VEXVO-972984 format. One line per field, with one value per residue (C-alpha): residue number from 1; residue in one letter; z, x, y. Coordinates in nm, 3 decimals. Layout:
nr: (NUM	...)
rest: (A	...)
Z: (Z	...)
X: (X	...)
Y: (Y	...)
//
This chain:
nr: (1	2	3	4	5	6	7	8	9	10	11	12	13	14	15	16	17	18	19	20	21	22	23	24	25	26	27	28	29	30	31	32	33	34	35	36	37	38	39	40	41	42	43	44	45	46	47	48	49	50	51	52	53	54	55	56	57	58	59	60	61	62	63	64	65	66	67	68	69	70	71	72	73	74	75	76	77	78	79	80	81	82	83	84	85	86	87	88	89	90	91	92	93	94	95	96	97	98	99	100	101	102	103	104	105	106	107	108	109	110	111	112	113	114	115	116	117	118	119	120	121	122	123	124	125	126	127	128	129	130	131	132	133	134	135	136	137	138	139	140	141	142	143	144	145	146	147	148	149	150	151	152	153	154	155	156	157	158	159	160	161	162	163	164	165	166	167	168	169	170	171	172	173	174	175	176	177	178	179	180	181	182	183	184	185	186	187	188	189	190	191	192	193	194	195	196	197	198	199	200	201	202	203	204	205	206	207	208	209	210	211	212	213	214	215	216	217	218	219	220	221	222	223	224	225	226	227	228	229	230	231	232	233	234	235	236	237	238	239	240	241	242	243	244	245	246	247	248	249	250	251	252	253	254	255	256	257	258	259	260	261	262	263	264	265	266	267	268	269	270	271	272	273	274	275	276	277	278	279	280	281	282	283	284	285	286	287	288	289	290	291	292	293	294	295	296	297	298	299	300	301	302	303	304	305	306	307	308	309	310	311	312)
rest: (X	X	X	X	X	X	X	X	X	X	X	X	X	X	X	X	X	X	X	X	X	X	X	X	X	X	X	X	X	X	X	X	X	X	X	X	X	X	X	X	X	X	X	X	X	X	X	X	X	X	X	X	X	X	X	X	X	X	X	X	X	X	X	X	X	X	X	X	X	X	X	X	X	X	X	X	X	X	X	X	X	X	X	X	X	X	X	X	X	X	X	X	X	X	X	X	X	X	X	X	X	X	X	X	X	X	X	X	X	X	X	X	X	X	X	X	X	X	X	X	X	X	X	X	X	X	X	X	X	X	X	X	X	X	X	X	X	X	X	X	X	X	X	X	X	X	X	X	X	X	X	X	X	X	X	X	X	X	X	X	X	X	X	X	X	X	X	X	X	X	X	X	X	X	X	X	X	X	X	X	X	X	X	X	X	X	X	X	X	X	X	X	X	X	X	X	X	X	X	X	X	X	X	X	X	X	X	X	X	X	X	X	X	X	X	X	X	X	X	X	X	X	X	X	X	X	X	X	X	X	X	X	X	X	X	X	X	X	X	X	X	X	X	X	X	X	X	X	X	X	X	X	X	X	X	X	X	X	X	X	X	X	X	X	X	X	X	X	X	X	X	X	X	X	X	X	X	X	X	X	X	X	X	X	X	X	X	X	X	X	X	X	X	X	X	X	X	X	X	X	X	X	X	X	X	X	X	X	X	X	X	X)
Z: (1.098	0.716	0.888	1.138	0.888	0.670	0.996	1.060	0.675	0.634	0.989	0.948	0.623	0.766	1.040	0.762	0.608	0.937	1.019	0.680	0.643	0.974	0.968	0.964	0.635	0.798	0.962	0.784	0.993	0.720	0.350	0.237	0.290	0.266	0.505	0.738	0.768	0.861	1.155	1.311	1.320	1.430	1.701	1.812	1.726	1.561	1.807	1.675	1.322	1.499	1.711	1.734	1.574	1.906	1.779	1.427	1.563	1.788	1.528	1.218	1.269	1.333	0.999	0.762	0.854	0.778	0.469	0.355	0.425	0.361	0.018	-0.086	0.057	-0.177	-0.445	-0.482	-0.506	-0.869	-1.166	-1.230	-0.910	-1.112	-1.297	-1.221	-1.136	-0.892	-0.713	-0.720	-0.513	-0.303	-0.188	-0.182	0.051	0.247	0.286	0.438	0.665	0.799	0.825	1.147	1.305	1.152	1.239	1.600	1.571	1.363	1.544	1.808	1.586	1.413	1.758	1.916	1.576	1.539	1.922	2.011	2.253	2.391	2.479	2.469	2.309	1.988	1.669	1.398	1.109	1.310	1.571	1.859	1.822	2.177	2.330	2.488	2.363	2.715	2.694	2.384	2.399	2.694	2.503	2.171	2.061	1.903	1.642	1.458	1.146	1.041	0.728	0.619	0.644	0.465	0.186	0.138	0.199	0.033	-0.341	-0.199	-0.133	-0.468	-0.622	-0.429	-0.477	-0.814	-0.951	-0.758	-0.956	-1.298	-1.262	-1.127	-1.410	-1.666	-1.500	-1.564	-1.845	-1.901	-1.734	-1.399	-1.062	-0.990	-1.243	-1.043	-0.881	-0.538	-0.713	-0.865	-0.631	-0.425	-0.717	-0.767	-0.406	-0.382	-0.710	-0.572	-0.245	-0.427	-0.700	-0.406	-0.225	-0.559	-0.640	-0.304	-0.114	-0.147	0.084	0.356	0.382	0.503	0.755	0.901	0.946	1.049	1.312	1.473	1.523	1.735	1.603	1.272	1.281	0.936	0.662	0.468	0.694	0.629	0.292	0.253	0.487	0.311	-0.031	0.168	0.220	-0.122	-0.339	-0.484	-0.426	-0.040	-0.043	-0.186	0.080	0.215	-0.108	-0.228	0.124	0.096	-0.240	-0.099	0.173	0.009	-0.199	0.070	0.346	0.092	-0.043	0.272	0.308	0.078	0.066	0.393	0.323	0.090	0.314	0.659	0.419	0.335	0.696	0.771	0.555	0.669	1.071	0.849	1.049	0.724	0.895	0.529	0.636	0.594	0.350	0.140	0.149	0.094	-0.226	-0.353	-0.313	-0.555	-0.823	-0.679	-0.817	-0.695	-0.640	-0.461	-0.165	-0.386	-0.629	-0.367	-0.155	-0.463	-0.367	-0.087	0.170	0.131	-0.201	-0.114	-0.254	-0.069	0.151	0.032	-0.328	-0.423	-0.544	-0.225	0.023	-0.046	0.015	0.347)
X: (0.946	0.995	1.192	0.907	0.638	0.818	0.856	0.475	0.400	0.642	0.756	0.474	0.618	0.969	0.882	0.781	1.073	1.293	1.096	1.171	1.558	1.637	1.412	1.581	1.561	1.514	1.225	1.044	0.752	0.672	0.539	0.585	0.517	0.128	0.152	0.406	0.221	-0.135	0.048	0.201	-0.145	-0.331	-0.081	0.068	-0.216	-0.164	0.128	0.347	0.352	0.523	0.769	1.115	0.960	1.054	1.437	1.395	1.142	1.396	1.711	1.538	1.487	1.865	1.928	1.744	1.828	2.160	2.062	1.917	2.129	2.455	2.275	2.233	2.518	2.773	2.535	2.613	2.956	2.878	2.918	2.615	2.448	2.111	2.291	2.238	2.596	2.565	2.275	2.388	2.744	2.584	2.374	2.650	2.823	2.428	2.456	2.789	2.746	2.450	2.564	2.718	2.354	2.171	2.419	2.292	1.959	1.858	2.044	1.846	1.512	1.541	1.641	1.333	1.129	1.222	1.133	0.854	0.609	0.526	0.885	1.032	1.373	1.530	1.495	1.730	1.854	2.189	2.278	2.235	1.839	1.718	1.913	1.748	1.796	1.968	2.206	2.310	2.362	2.527	2.775	2.815	2.910	2.623	2.834	2.806	2.729	2.853	3.095	2.751	2.567	2.794	2.799	2.421	2.320	2.573	2.529	2.120	2.135	2.318	1.991	1.762	1.830	1.957	1.649	1.362	1.534	1.518	1.164	1.037	1.153	1.072	0.729	0.755	0.524	0.865	1.126	1.112	1.058	0.814	0.557	0.541	0.215	0.143	0.077	0.365	0.570	0.426	0.506	0.884	0.944	0.783	0.982	1.312	1.246	1.197	1.475	1.722	1.637	1.603	1.968	2.088	1.856	2.100	2.367	2.073	1.975	2.391	2.386	2.034	2.155	2.515	2.372	2.106	2.336	2.628	2.798	2.896	3.218	3.270	3.094	3.177	3.073	2.716	2.746	2.847	2.599	2.283	2.377	2.386	2.055	1.907	2.165	2.142	1.767	1.859	1.948	1.609	1.414	1.176	1.198	0.827	0.748	1.025	0.947	0.628	0.659	0.907	0.676	0.424	0.749	0.952	0.635	0.599	0.930	0.958	0.615	0.676	1.014	0.838	0.528	0.773	0.974	0.666	0.528	0.888	0.835	0.501	0.636	0.915	1.189	1.447	1.490	1.310	1.114	0.752	0.849	1.044	0.702	0.472	0.725	0.728	0.379	0.317	0.512	0.458	0.710	0.668	0.981	1.139	1.344	1.577	1.638	1.578	1.849	2.066	1.955	1.962	1.746	1.640	1.499	1.298	0.924	0.636	0.499	0.144	0.243	0.289	0.077	0.111	0.007	-0.410	-0.272	-0.218)
Y: (0.461	0.276	-0.017	-0.083	-0.050	-0.305	-0.567	-0.536	-0.600	-0.903	-1.101	-1.324	-1.458	-1.478	-1.697	-1.900	-1.854	-1.944	-2.233	-2.354	-2.300	-2.468	-2.755	-3.110	-3.290	-3.632	-3.523	-3.261	-3.111	-2.853	-2.984	-2.588	-2.263	-2.271	-2.605	-2.425	-2.092	-2.264	-2.562	-2.256	-2.061	-2.399	-2.464	-2.138	-1.892	-1.559	-1.485	-1.750	-1.593	-1.307	-1.445	-1.302	-0.933	-0.735	-0.734	-0.620	-0.391	-0.234	-0.238	-0.146	0.230	0.240	0.003	0.195	0.511	0.338	0.188	0.480	0.740	0.594	0.505	0.831	0.997	0.758	0.777	1.187	1.117	0.976	1.183	1.062	1.004	0.891	0.573	0.195	0.168	0.437	0.288	-0.009	0.062	0.305	0.030	-0.210	0.027	0.066	-0.297	-0.347	-0.055	-0.192	-0.563	-0.436	-0.373	-0.663	-0.967	-0.964	-0.851	-1.141	-1.403	-1.315	-1.308	-1.636	-1.837	-1.727	-1.803	-2.154	-2.225	-2.468	-2.338	-2.675	-2.785	-2.428	-2.551	-2.469	-2.756	-2.690	-2.897	-2.965	-3.227	-3.045	-3.068	-2.919	-2.612	-2.318	-1.959	-1.897	-2.150	-2.071	-1.701	-1.759	-1.896	-1.781	-1.415	-1.203	-1.135	-1.481	-1.532	-1.151	-1.244	-1.421	-1.123	-0.949	-1.158	-1.188	-0.751	-0.618	-0.756	-0.733	-0.379	-0.304	-0.497	-0.339	0.053	-0.009	-0.221	0.001	0.321	0.151	0.008	0.333	0.533	0.310	0.293	0.689	0.809	1.096	0.856	1.089	1.011	1.270	1.122	0.818	0.717	0.595	0.226	0.236	0.367	0.017	-0.197	-0.044	-0.107	-0.470	-0.563	-0.465	-0.631	-0.990	-0.923	-0.835	-1.187	-1.406	-1.326	-1.364	-1.643	-1.944	-1.705	-1.625	-2.029	-2.061	-1.733	-1.868	-2.229	-2.098	-1.825	-2.100	-2.407	-2.379	-2.687	-2.584	-2.435	-2.333	-2.151	-2.474	-2.732	-2.550	-2.578	-2.965	-3.049	-2.823	-2.960	-3.345	-3.297	-3.254	-3.109	-2.729	-2.758	-2.706	-2.361	-2.273	-2.429	-2.120	-1.914	-1.904	-1.753	-1.532	-1.392	-1.334	-1.174	-0.942	-0.787	-0.592	-0.589	-0.357	-0.156	-0.082	0.001	0.250	0.407	0.483	0.671	0.875	0.936	1.023	1.242	1.434	1.419	1.621	1.866	1.919	1.983	2.217	2.045	2.056	2.437	2.611	2.918	3.038	3.255	2.998	2.735	3.029	3.116	2.696	2.656	2.896	2.674	2.317	2.059	1.676	1.498	1.170	1.184	1.011	1.274	1.570	1.449	1.575	1.899	2.136	2.084	2.430	2.381	2.073	2.063	2.183	1.929	1.764	1.823	1.480	1.196	0.981	1.195	1.112	0.760	0.863)
//
């Protein structure tokens, strides 16, 4: 559910990012983030901004379940599960695991995103300027770009979870996650998303170009040709739209994780008895799911006891 929320909140700017990353340097269609956004809206209407949304919506349920599940499980194996190192390496491992699912999903997504509705073709920054999605997918593996996805997502998710926990605890007045307000939760989630992209964006550019262009044989070929266009600046094309997208998308993701978690407690899906709920109701405690995952599920807090519930 949190994956779907993140996609719906950030997909339009993700489309802008992909268009900017894959446009040809010799004949640029878009001058920047806003020009790309307004051009798509003008020529392709609102549906153009949501091109390719089906693959991530279909896959992100499993991806987010994998990411959050692996991260929390591995962090509990550390002597101090709440340390920055524990969150980073657990996130690193989560990024590796989800890359298996994310690679084919992202490839299909970006191939659809860069379609030109007028000609039903794909136009990308490579010699093959017009190849249909069907033709390309029939002769290429859906796992194309896997190692680039791993190189992007392993450090990205490490930074993601480590920075989220660090910012959240710094904003808390007593250093505890349970003291966070709804706005602080959203801020921490959005900020963590922006940081994870900021430090790993060049890898995403390489991955996007490699996945969208069948003539690239190696990643090094992508790097050299991208650098030849405009130096190091070429590896940061579309960064503005990515950072703008990262905040609402990841704020929605983390917030929805917490909201869904409370909802599951309301329906008593963790197996705690009514007597246990009644007992906890007499002594309410707030807790973030990242904290309570380190405890037995029967000791989880009463649903409806957190400050984010009024937002629901």
